[in-house]
SEDREN-738242 format. One record per atom (N, C-alpha, C): residue number from 1; x, y, z. Coordinates in pm, whole numbers. Last residue first. Layout:
// residues N
(NUM,(X,Y,Z)) ...
***
This chain:
// residues 221
(221,(-6548,3335,-1801)) (221,(-6650,3406,-1876)) (221,(-6757,3458,-1783)) (220,(-6208,3370,-1702)) (220,(-6341,3312,-1688)) (220,(-6441,3395,-1766)) (219,(-5882,3323,-1629)) (219,(-5972,3365,-1737)) (219,(-6107,3298,-1721)) (218,(-5730,3207,-1439)) (218,(-5806,3324,-1397)) (218,(-5902,3373,-1504)) (217,(-5587,3005,-1552)) (217,(-5688,2967,-1456)) (217,(-5777,3083,-1417)) (216,(-5405,3141,-1715)) (216,(-5505,3056,-1778)) (216,(-5619,3021,-1684)) (215,(-5210,3276,-1585)) (215,(-5328,3354,-1623)) (215,(-5441,3268,-1677)) (214,(-4997,3108,-1546)) (214,(-5077,3146,-1430)) (214,(-5205,3218,-1466)) (213,(-4920,2835,-1728)) (213,(-4955,2976,-1749)) (213,(-5046,3021,-1636)) (212,(-4657,2624,-1623)) (212,(-4800,2653,-1632)) (212,(-4821,2803,-1650)) (211,(-4402,2435,-1782)) (211,(-4446,2552,-1706)) (211,(-4594,2577,-1728)) (210,(-4337,2089,-1741)) (210,(-4381,2200,-1828)) (210,(-4436,2314,-1744)) (209,(-4052,1992,-1547)) (209,(-4196,1992,-1566)) (209,(-4236,2109,-1656)) (208,(-3750,1849,-1677)) (208,(-3821,1962,-1617)) (208,(-3969,1957,-1648)) (207,(-3656,1517,-1598)) (207,(-3698,1612,-1702)) (207,(-3774,1726,-1636)) (206,(-3380,1432,-1389)) (206,(-3524,1444,-1409)) (206,(-3554,1547,-1518)) (205,(-3110,1208,-1425)) (205,(-3159,1345,-1432)) (205,(-3309,1347,-1462)) (204,(-3023,953,-1192)) (204,(-3078,992,-1323)) (204,(-3134,1133,-1319)) (203,(-2741,1039,-970)) (203,(-2862,970,-1009)) (203,(-2913,1014,-1145)) (202,(-2528,1142,-821)) (202,(-2610,1233,-901)) (202,(-2742,1170,-940)) (201,(-2414,917,-705)) (201,(-2467,1022,-618)) (201,(-2557,1119,-693)) (200,(-2328,769,-924)) (200,(-2429,713,-835)) (200,(-2494,820,-749)) (199,(-2134,938,-1033)) (199,(-2251,902,-1113)) (199,(-2364,851,-1025)) (198,(-1948,939,-824)) (198,(-2010,1065,-867)) (198,(-2138,1037,-944)) (197,(-1872,673,-817)) (197,(-1935,733,-700)) (197,(-2009,860,-737)) (196,(-1757,650,-1073)) (196,(-1872,567,-1037)) (196,(-1947,626,-919)) (195,(-1543,829,-1051)) (195,(-1648,854,-1151)) (195,(-1774,775,-1119)) (194,(-1392,700,-853)) (194,(-1446,835,-828)) (194,(-1560,866,-924)) (193,(-1323,464,-985)) (193,(-1403,459,-862)) (193,(-1468,593,-833)) (192,(-1166,563,-1193)) (192,(-1292,495,-1226)) (192,(-1383,487,-1104)) (191,(-944,660,-1057)) (191,(-1033,755,-1126)) (191,(-1168,691,-1158)) (190,(-912,505,-732)) (190,(-879,514,-874)) (190,(-978,612,-939)) (189,(-828,633,-408)) (189,(-926,590,-507)) (189,(-870,600,-649)) (188,(-769,607,-69)) (188,(-703,614,-200)) (188,(-797,555,-305)) (187,(-869,554,176)) (187,(-860,696,139)) (187,(-789,717,5)) (186,(-847,295,236)) (186,(-983,349,235)) (186,(-986,495,192)) (185,(-578,249,252)) (185,(-648,197,134)) (185,(-790,251,123)) (184,(-508,341,506)) (184,(-477,422,388)) (184,(-557,378,266)) (183,(-578,125,667)) (183,(-654,250,677)) (183,(-631,338,554)) (182,(-379,-55,591)) (182,(-520,-89,569)) (182,(-606,36,572)) (181,(-151,77,678)) (181,(-169,51,536)) (181,(-314,18,502)) (180,(-191,73,957)) (180,(-180,200,885)) (180,(-206,180,736)) (179,(-159,-179,1041)) (179,(-297,-130,1033)) (179,(-301,0,955)) (178,(120,-181,1043)) (178,(50,-257,941)) (178,(-98,-220,931)) (177,(195,-5,1248)) (177,(261,3,1118)) (177,(181,-67,1009)) (176,(-106,107,1413)) (176,(20,33,1407)) (176,(73,39,1265)) (175,(-249,397,1581)) (175,(-252,286,1486)) (175,(-120,211,1493)) (174,(-469,624,1752)) (174,(-341,555,1736)) (174,(-359,439,1641)) (173,(-703,764,1691)) (173,(-611,817,1792)) (173,(-474,753,1784)) (172,(-742,736,1328)) (172,(-788,730,1466)) (172,(-682,782,1561)) (171,(-662,770,1064)) (171,(-616,651,1135)) (171,(-672,635,1277)) (170,(-794,1002,965)) (170,(-764,888,877)) (170,(-740,760,956)) (169,(-821,1189,1165)) (169,(-936,1164,1076)) (169,(-917,1042,985)) (168,(-552,1180,1282)) (168,(-668,1118,1347)) (168,(-788,1095,1255)) (167,(-362,1333,1150)) (167,(-370,1191,1120)) (167,(-497,1125,1175)) (166,(-388,1589,1250)) (166,(-399,1569,1106)) (166,(-417,1422,1069)) (165,(-349,1555,1528)) (165,(-478,1601,1478)) (165,(-496,1579,1328)) (164,(-151,1247,1549)) (164,(-182,1386,1585)) (164,(-313,1426,1518)) (163,(-121,913,1677)) (163,(-164,1007,1573)) (163,(-190,1147,1628)) (162,(132,712,1743)) (162,(42,800,1817)) (162,(2,915,1724)) (161,(191,390,1642)) (161,(197,530,1599)) (161,(90,609,1674)) (160,(394,106,1706)) (160,(274,184,1737)) (160,(293,331,1702)) (159,(640,3,1665)) (159,(535,-38,1572)) (159,(409,46,1590)) (158,(801,79,1871)) (158,(811,156,1747)) (158,(705,116,1644)) (157,(746,115,2186)) (157,(705,17,2085)) (157,(695,88,1951)) (156,(849,326,2324)) (156,(858,193,2386)) (156,(816,81,2292)) (155,(794,547,2162)) (155,(934,512,2193)) (155,(949,371,2250)) (154,(568,545,1900)) (154,(579,520,2043)) (154,(722,476,2076)) (153,(606,795,1653)) (153,(616,655,1691)) (153,(635,643,1842)) (152,(614,1062,1588)) (152,(486,1008,1634)) (152,(490,860,1669)) (151,(783,1284,1499)) (151,(819,1192,1607)) (151,(695,1129,1670)) (150,(747,1434,1279)) (150,(676,1479,1399)) (150,(695,1383,1517)) (149,(902,1295,1096)) (149,(927,1438,1115)) (149,(865,1489,1245)) (148,(783,1042,1098)) (148,(918,1059,1151)) (148,(948,1206,1183)) (147,(532,1104,985)) (147,(541,1038,1115)) (147,(678,1059,1178)) (146,(607,1209,737)) (146,(535,1293,832)) (146,(546,1236,973)) (145,(719,985,622)) (145,(802,1104,640)) (145,(739,1196,743)) (144,(494,826,610)) (144,(602,789,701)) (144,(699,904,722)) (143,(350,965,416)) (143,(293,947,549)) (143,(401,913,650)) (142,(523,942,196)) (142,(490,1074,250)) (142,(436,1064,393)) (141,(522,664,151)) (141,(646,733,187)) (141,(619,868,252)) (140,(251,624,84)) (140,(309,557,201)) (140,(436,628,247)) (139,(239,781,-149)) (139,(153,812,-34)) (139,(212,752,93)) (138,(411,651,-319)) (138,(448,783,-273)) (138,(364,825,-153)) (137,(267,419,-371)) (137,(396,409,-302)) (137,(439,543,-245)) (136,(41,523,-508)) (136,(28,456,-378)) (136,(160,453,-300)) (135,(82,856,-642)) (135,(94,710,-655)) (135,(89,647,-516)) (134,(-163,1117,-605)) (134,(-29,1063,-579)) (134,(-31,912,-600)) (133,(-342,1425,-573)) (133,(-321,1297,-640)) (133,(-178,1249,-616)) (132,(-330,1648,-408)) (132,(-462,1590,-440)) (132,(-453,1452,-504)) (131,(-112,1696,-128)) (131,(-125,1670,-272)) (131,(-264,1610,-298)) (130,(-53,1698,144)) (130,(-48,1824,68)) (130,(-49,1804,-83)) (129,(-87,1494,321)) (129,(29,1486,230)) (129,(44,1608,139)) (128,(-313,1584,473)) (128,(-193,1530,538)) (128,(-71,1535,447)) (127,(-504,1667,294)) (127,(-460,1762,397)) (127,(-330,1716,462)) (126,(-545,1430,157)) (126,(-487,1546,87)) (126,(-432,1647,187)) (125,(-674,1284,350)) (125,(-539,1244,312)) (125,(-469,1356,235)) (124,(-918,1422,357)) (124,(-838,1408,480)) (124,(-693,1374,448)) (123,(-1014,1394,93)) (123,(-981,1527,146)) (123,(-893,1521,270)) (122,(-845,1112,-65)) (122,(-958,1170,8)) (122,(-918,1308,60)) (121,(-685,1113,-388)) (121,(-682,1100,-243)) (121,(-805,1165,-179)) (120,(-642,923,-675)) (120,(-710,1038,-616)) (120,(-723,1015,-466)) (119,(-320,819,-798)) (119,(-452,792,-747)) (119,(-510,920,-687)) (118,(-101,760,-1066)) (118,(-148,853,-964)) (118,(-292,819,-928)) (117,(70,447,-1105)) (117,(-30,544,-1148)) (117,(-73,635,-1034)) (116,(236,265,-968)) (116,(294,383,-1032)) (116,(191,489,-1071)) (115,(106,43,-862)) (115,(197,116,-775)) (115,(247,247,-834)) (114,(-70,-41,-1066)) (114,(-110,-43,-925)) (114,(-23,46,-839)) (113,(67,-42,-1304)) (113,(-28,66,-1280)) (113,(-69,74,-1134)) (112,(210,-277,-1321)) (112,(278,-158,-1270)) (112,(182,-45,-1237)) (111,(-87,-459,-1311)) (111,(59,-465,-1305)) (111,(118,-340,-1245)) (110,(-351,-482,-1366)) (110,(-312,-501,-1227)) (110,(-162,-507,-1210)) (109,(-354,-443,-1639)) (109,(-433,-354,-1555)) (109,(-390,-362,-1411)) (108,(-8,-490,-1743)) (108,(-149,-523,-1739)) (108,(-222,-426,-1648)) (107,(253,-441,-1957)) (107,(189,-388,-1838)) (107,(40,-418,-1844)) (106,(452,-710,-2066)) (106,(348,-614,-2095)) (106,(284,-570,-1965)) (105,(798,-727,-1979)) (105,(664,-781,-1985)) (105,(565,-671,-2015)) (104,(1134,-827,-2021)) (104,(1033,-722,-2030)) (104,(896,-787,-2044)) (103,(1297,-1031,-1779)) (103,(1244,-1012,-1913)) (103,(1139,-902,-1911)) (102,(1586,-983,-1582)) (102,(1441,-982,-1593)) (102,(1399,-957,-1737)) (101,(1855,-1210,-1534)) (101,(1805,-1084,-1593)) (101,(1654,-1092,-1612)) (100,(1852,-1385,-1217)) (100,(1854,-1386,-1363)) (100,(1804,-1252,-1415)) (99,(2050,-1289,-930)) (99,(1926,-1324,-997)) (99,(1941,-1316,-1148)) (98,(2211,-1331,-651)) (98,(2244,-1328,-793)) (98,(2121,-1377,-867)) (97,(2203,-1137,-355)) (97,(2138,-1235,-441)) (97,(2179,-1217,-586)) (96,(2446,-1118,-94)) (96,(2369,-1055,-201)) (96,(2316,-1162,-295)) (95,(2607,-1241,92)) (95,(2464,-1241,115)) (95,(2382,-1175,7)) (94,(2874,-1268,41)) (94,(2834,-1156,128)) (94,(2684,-1146,145)) (93,(2886,-1490,-134)) (93,(2948,-1498,-1)) (93,(2898,-1389,93)) (92,(2559,-1522,-292)) (92,(2704,-1502,-293)) (92,(2755,-1500,-150)) (91,(2304,-1755,-349)) (91,(2357,-1649,-264)) (91,(2509,-1641,-277)) (90,(2088,-1807,-610)) (90,(2214,-1846,-551)) (90,(2269,-1729,-473)) (89,(1737,-1882,-609)) (89,(1848,-1788,-620)) (89,(1973,-1845,-554)) (88,(1550,-2093,-592)) (88,(1529,-1984,-686)) (88,(1648,-1894,-708)) (87,(1630,-2276,-397)) (87,(1596,-2324,-531)) (87,(1590,-2213,-635)) (86,(1681,-2115,-175)) (86,(1783,-2208,-221)) (86,(1757,-2254,-364)) (85,(1440,-1976,-144)) (85,(1563,-1902,-172)) (85,(1671,-1993,-229)) (84,(1262,-2183,-86)) (84,(1242,-2100,-204)) (84,(1370,-2027,-244)) (83,(1361,-2283,153)) (83,(1353,-2370,36)) (83,(1343,-2288,-92)) (82,(1331,-2057,317)) (82,(1464,-2114,294)) (82,(1466,-2201,169)) (81,(1052,-2023,320)) (81,(1140,-1919,265)) (81,(1276,-1976,228)) (80,(966,-2252,450)) (80,(927,-2231,310)) (80,(1013,-2125,243)) (79,(1086,-2209,702)) (79,(1116,-2328,623)) (79,(1084,-2307,475)) (78,(975,-1966,792)) (78,(1119,-1976,769)) (78,(1154,-2095,680)) (77,(713,-2003,854)) (77,(744,-1941,725)) (77,(891,-1957,691)) (76,(746,-2118,1107)) (76,(673,-2189,1003)) (76,(706,-2134,865)) (75,(879,-1923,1258)) (75,(945,-2050,1228)) (75,(877,-2124,1114)) (74,(925,-1602,1249)) (74,(814,-1692,1216)) (74,(871,-1824,1169)) (73,(1152,-1473,1308)) (73,(1031,-1424,1371)) (73,(912,-1515,1345)) (72,(1345,-1578,1142)) (72,(1341,-1625,1280)) (72,(1218,-1579,1355)) (71,(1359,-1447,905)) (71,(1260,-1553,915)) (71,(1250,-1609,1056)) (70,(1575,-1275,961)) (70,(1442,-1222,937)) (70,(1336,-1329,961)) (69,(1784,-1458,986)) (69,(1752,-1367,1096)) (69,(1611,-1311,1082)) (68,(1786,-1579,735)) (68,(1755,-1660,852)) (68,(1718,-1573,972)) (67,(1869,-1379,563)) (67,(1729,-1421,555)) (67,(1689,-1506,675)) (66,(2081,-1151,754)) (66,(2055,-1262,663)) (66,(1908,-1298,662)) (65,(2180,-815,754)) (65,(2099,-919,818)) (65,(2065,-1027,716)) (64,(2351,-596,720)) (64,(2379,-723,653)) (64,(2306,-839,720)) (63,(2314,-339,813)) (63,(2337,-445,912)) (63,(2371,-580,852)) (62,(2346,-152,590)) (62,(2343,-113,731)) (62,(2382,-226,826)) (61,(2350,-267,342)) (61,(2442,-155,366)) (61,(2451,-119,514)) (60,(2142,-460,370)) (60,(2280,-499,346)) (60,(2380,-389,381)) (59,(1877,-388,382)) (59,(1953,-391,507)) (59,(2102,-416,489)) (58,(1788,-406,117)) (58,(1777,-279,190)) (58,(1869,-275,312)) (57,(1841,-676,58)) (57,(1894,-570,-28)) (57,(1896,-436,46)) (56,(1695,-810,251)) (56,(1841,-821,251)) (56,(1905,-710,169)) (55,(1437,-734,163)) (55,(1484,-702,299)) (55,(1636,-704,305)) (54,(1420,-847,-87)) (54,(1419,-701,-75)) (54,(1469,-657,61)) (53,(1427,-1119,-9)) (53,(1528,-1066,-101)) (53,(1537,-913,-91)) (52,(1197,-1133,146)) (52,(1328,-1157,209)) (52,(1440,-1101,122)) (51,(1006,-1082,-55)) (51,(1017,-993,61)) (51,(1153,-1009,129)) (50,(1041,-1303,-223)) (50,(1065,-1168,-275)) (50,(1085,-1069,-160)) (49,(960,-1505,-52)) (49,(1097,-1505,-103)) (49,(1135,-1367,-155)) (48,(691,-1435,-18)) (48,(782,-1435,97)) (48,(928,-1430,54)) (47,(601,-1477,-281)) (47,(596,-1343,-222)) (47,(691,-1333,-104)) (46,(639,-1753,-307)) (46,(709,-1661,-398)) (46,(712,-1520,-341)) (45,(467,-1846,-106)) (45,(610,-1876,-101)) (45,(690,-1780,-188)) (44,(209,-1742,-192)) (44,(270,-1708,-63)) (44,(421,-1731,-60)) (43,(32,-1749,-395)) (43,(172,-1720,-429)) (43,(254,-1690,-304)) (42,(-209,-1785,-276)) (42,(-169,-1885,-375)) (42,(-22,-1869,-415)) (41,(-230,-1552,-123)) (41,(-206,-1680,-57)) (41,(-157,-1787,-154)) (40,(-286,-1296,-197)) (40,(-160,-1352,-246)) (40,(-130,-1488,-185)) (39,(-546,-1104,-291)) (39,(-518,-1224,-213)) (39,(-395,-1292,-273)) (38,(-576,-744,-261)) (38,(-555,-867,-337)) (38,(-529,-982,-241)) (37,(-569,-468,-191)) (37,(-695,-544,-194)) (37,(-683,-667,-283)) (36,(-340,-331,-150)) (36,(-379,-349,-289)) (36,(-510,-426,-305)) (35,(-331,-330,132)) (35,(-318,-205,58)) (35,(-366,-217,-86)) (34,(-353,-601,204)) (34,(-451,-502,250)) (34,(-450,-378,162)) (33,(-126,-712,85)) (33,(-259,-761,48)) (33,(-366,-659,85)) (32,(74,-576,222)) (32,(61,-556,77)) (32,(-78,-599,30)) (31,(32,-683,477)) (31,(19,-538,456)) (31,(-1,-507,309)) (30,(90,-950,436)) (30,(-47,-913,470)) (30,(-70,-764,449)) (29,(366,-929,385)) (29,(276,-983,283)) (29,(131,-942,310)) (28,(458,-834,630)) (28,(474,-751,510)) (28,(377,-798,401)) (27,(398,-1054,793)) (27,(336,-924,818)) (27,(344,-833,695)) (26,(561,-1254,683)) (26,(416,-1272,691)) (26,(346,-1138,708)) (25,(819,-1163,720)) (25,(767,-1173,584)) (25,(615,-1183,584)) (24,(852,-923,986)) (24,(848,-1060,937)) (24,(786,-1061,797)) (23,(1022,-705,1221)) (23,(952,-730,1095)) (23,(953,-878,1059)) (22,(1182,-665,1439)) (22,(1042,-702,1463)) (22,(967,-739,1335)) (21,(1428,-578,1372)) (21,(1420,-678,1478)) (21,(1278,-730,1499)) (20,(1393,-374,1189)) (20,(1444,-503,1141)) (20,(1438,-614,1244)) (19,(1114,-180,1174)) (19,(1217,-220,1269)) (19,(1267,-358,1227)) (18,(1057,-9,862)) (18,(1026,-111,960)) (18,(1144,-137,1053)) (17,(1102,153,651)) (17,(1066,220,776)) (17,(1033,120,887)) (16,(1163,-17,445)) (16,(1258,91,474)) (16,(1228,162,605)) (15,(941,-184,416)) (15,(1063,-235,481)) (15,(1157,-123,523)) (14,(764,-13,277)) (14,(730,-62,411)) (14,(855,-107,486)) (13,(904,31,38)) (13,(859,145,118)) (13,(829,103,261)) (12,(941,-229,-60)) (12,(1058,-149,-20)) (12,(1018,-33,71)) (11,(674,-288,-118)) (11,(747,-370,-20)) (11,(868,-293,32)) (10,(626,-96,-316)) (10,(551,-90,-191)) (10,(621,-170,-82)) (9,(807,-175,-521)) (9,(816,-41,-461)) (9,(744,-30,-328)) (8,(713,-451,-566)) (8,(844,-421,-508)) (8,(853,-280,-450)) (7,(485,-509,-701)) (7,(471,-483,-558)) (7,(603,-442,-492)) (6,(558,-572,-955)) (6,(486,-445,-937)) (6,(470,-409,-790)) (5,(662,-827,-944)) (5,(755,-714,-942)) (5,(686,-580,-918)) (4,(498,-1039,-977)) (4,(500,-978,-844)) (4,(589,-855,-837)) (3,(541,-1141,-1224)) (3,(412,-1078,-1201)) (3,(408,-1005,-1067)) (2,(786,-1267,-1194)) (2,(782,-1138,-1263)) (2,(650,-1066,-1241)) (1,(743,-1514,-1078)) (1,(791,-1406,-992)) (1,(778,-1271,-1059)) 
***
């Protein structure tokens, strides 16, 4: 589970703006996979358990929604989530999770750097968030702040976002909460990706041709 801790900030960012009556662990997991371009199927149960734990942590102060309520959106996942939660964590009376102290771990290339390092943003995304570089989690938060500030969620379906002129170049005329993360991933680049693109676009440098003396051809006997 410790290897998955790097995704917690992103999971929290998505859950904090999600409708608790419509969200599911499966959807959150797929959104994280899209945004980080990773496949978490091999760790599906562990990821789902982590999502439910974060969901309860975020919702506890507001609605105290239990893991069963969340998993009710997906009966198949509910069974695996319940088993994981019972074996991995002990629940206290009020629903809060009692977890073991976390051990310090070395930061790998795909660890905390994924969510904490500043990334280079596309010109369109820079125009939206007003920053040239930003961590992935901060990008998501900024975009959702913009959506809420301009009241762009469809009142009849809060999962749908009606994009304005600043958002259209990135997301199109409209998008959904989870398609939004996939679209964002196309506008967020690591420094190595930018350097590779720049190198490819420049191509190999050509050697300058030797200059010709214009008078040499006119000299005649």
